[in-house]
N, C-alpha and C positions, 0 to 999 in steps of 0.2 A: 181252870178246869183240869182235873187229873186225866192224864192220857193212859187209858187202859187198853188191853187187847181187844175188848169188845168195841171200844170206840174206833180203834184202827180198822177192825173188820167192817164196821158200819161205814166208815169213811171210804174204804176200798170198794164197797158194794155200790157206791155212787159213781164209780168210774164206768163209762159205757162198755158194754160187752165187747164191742169191736176193738176198742183201745186195749182192753185186757188181752184180747187175742193177739194183737200186734206186740204187746209186751211179752207175751208167752213166746212168740217167735224169736225175740231177742234173747230171752232166757235160755231157750233150748239150743240155739245156734250161737255159741260163744265166739266162733270164728266169723268176723265181719265179712270176709270174702265169700264164705259159704252162704251166709244169709243174703248177701247181695245177689248171689247167683240164684238163690231160691226166689227172691223178689223180682227177678227179671224174667219177663215173658212167662209168667205163671198162668196156666189156664184157669178160667173161672170155675171149672169143675173141680180141679185139684184144690184150689183155694177154699171152695165150699166144703169139700170133703175134710180138709185139714181143720177148718173151723168147727165142723161137727165133732171131729175127734177131740179137739180142745174142749168143747162143751161137755163131752162125755167124761173126760178126765177131771174136769173141774166140778162135776156133779151139777152142772147148770141145767135147770129144768125148762128153760124157755124154748119153745118150738120156733124154728125159723125156716120157712120154706126157702127154696133157691131164689125165688122172686124177691122175697123180703130181704134176703141176704144181699142181693145185688142192689136193691133199693137202699139198704143201710150203708152200703159202700159209697153211694153217691154223696153222703155227708162228708166223706173224706176225699172228694175228687181232686183236691189240691195236692194230694199226696201220691197220686199215681197217674199214669197215662194208660189209655185203653186202646187196644188194637183189635179191630173187628175184621180186618182184611188179611187173615192168615192164609198163606199159600196152601197149607196142608188141610185147610178146612177143619181145624181143631175147634173153632169157635172163638169166643172172646178170650183175649189174653191181657193181663195187667202187668205193668212194670211200675213198681213202687219206688219212690225216692227214699233211699235209706236214711239220709240225713234228716229229711223232713219228718219221717216216721219216728226217728229217735227223739227229735224235739217234741213231738206230740206226746210221746211216752213220758219224757222228762217233765213236761208241763202237768201231766195228770198224776204222776207219781211223786213229784218233788215234795209235796205236802206230807205224804206218808213217810218219806224217808226222814223228814225232820222231826217226826213225832217220837 
C-alpha cells in the first residue's frame, strides 16, 4: 500500500481527540520541566479552557461540554490523580503522570512516524 499524505491524515484522524490534545501539550511545551509544572495541580477549569483553545486552533468541530470533557478524561484515569479537597476551594485539580502520558502519545503516534 502506498503511503500518501491523505493516508497519514486519515490515520491521524483515528487518534482520539484527548490523546491529540495531550500530544499538543508536549509539542508546545518543549521544556519537560515546564510541562511537568503545567501538568501538576492543574484545575479542571484551566484544563477544559486549554482543551477548547486547542480544539479551536485545530479547527476541530466537535462540541464537548465540561461534563463530557470530564467524562472523557475518565478513560485516561490511569494517567492522572484527582484532588477534590483543595484548601482554596478552587474545585477539582488534576496531576498528570508525565511519563505515562508520554508513553500514551508514543503508542498512538509511533505508527504515523514510521509511515
